[in-house]
N, C-alpha and C positions, 0 to 999 in steps of 0.2 A: 381437434389436435392443438398443441401450445407450442411456443415457442419461445426461449429466451433471447433477448435483445439488448446487448451492452452496447452504450452510447459514452464517448469521452467528449467533454466538450473544454474547453481554455476559455477562461474568460481574461481579456487583457483590462484589469483593475487590480486594485490591492485593497479598494473598499468592502470591508467583512459585510458591512451593509448592503451595500447595492448588488454582493453574492448572494446575501439570503432572502433577498426580496425575489432576486432571478430565479433560484432555486423553487421558493414557493410558490411564484406563479407558473415555471414549467410543471410544476408537480401538480397545479390546480388543473389546468390546462389538459394535463395527461391524463387525468382521471375522469375527465369528461369526454374521454375518445372510447368508443364501444370496443373495440378489441382490446383494450388495455384493461388487465385484470390486478396489477402490483406496479407498484413504482416505489424504488429502493434508491436514493441518494448517499452516498458515501463520500466520507473525508476523502481528502487525496490524500495519500502516503508519500510521505517525504523522506529520501536517502539521511538516514540517521547513521553515520558510522560508528557511534558508539554502543548503538544497540548492537551492531554485527558484531563487534569485539567483544563484546560481553558473553553472547551467543557461542562465539567462537571459542573463548576460555571454558564456560560452561560444558561444552562438546569436548574440544582435546586437551585440556589443562589449562594451566597457567601461558605456559610457552610453548611453542613446537619445538619438537627437539631437532636437532641437525643431524641428518641421516648419514653425515660424512664424520661425524666426531668419533674419538679415539672411544674406544669402551674395552671393559676387563677383558673380554674376548680376543683383542685385538690389541695388545698394549707391547 
């Protein structure tokens, strides 16, 4: 039987070198554990409003239309 375990860690540093070193040490330790089959480390996702706006534009068009605006049917 296998199970997927997700762990979220928050580090209190802005030093990219320290973060990379910590990740590598953690990966190395996890690989020595007999029950661990694979180790995946993902980069943290950050909210980027521009990406959301572009996705919304591509799906809905350049502007959302006003549902209460006058149309040819109710002039």
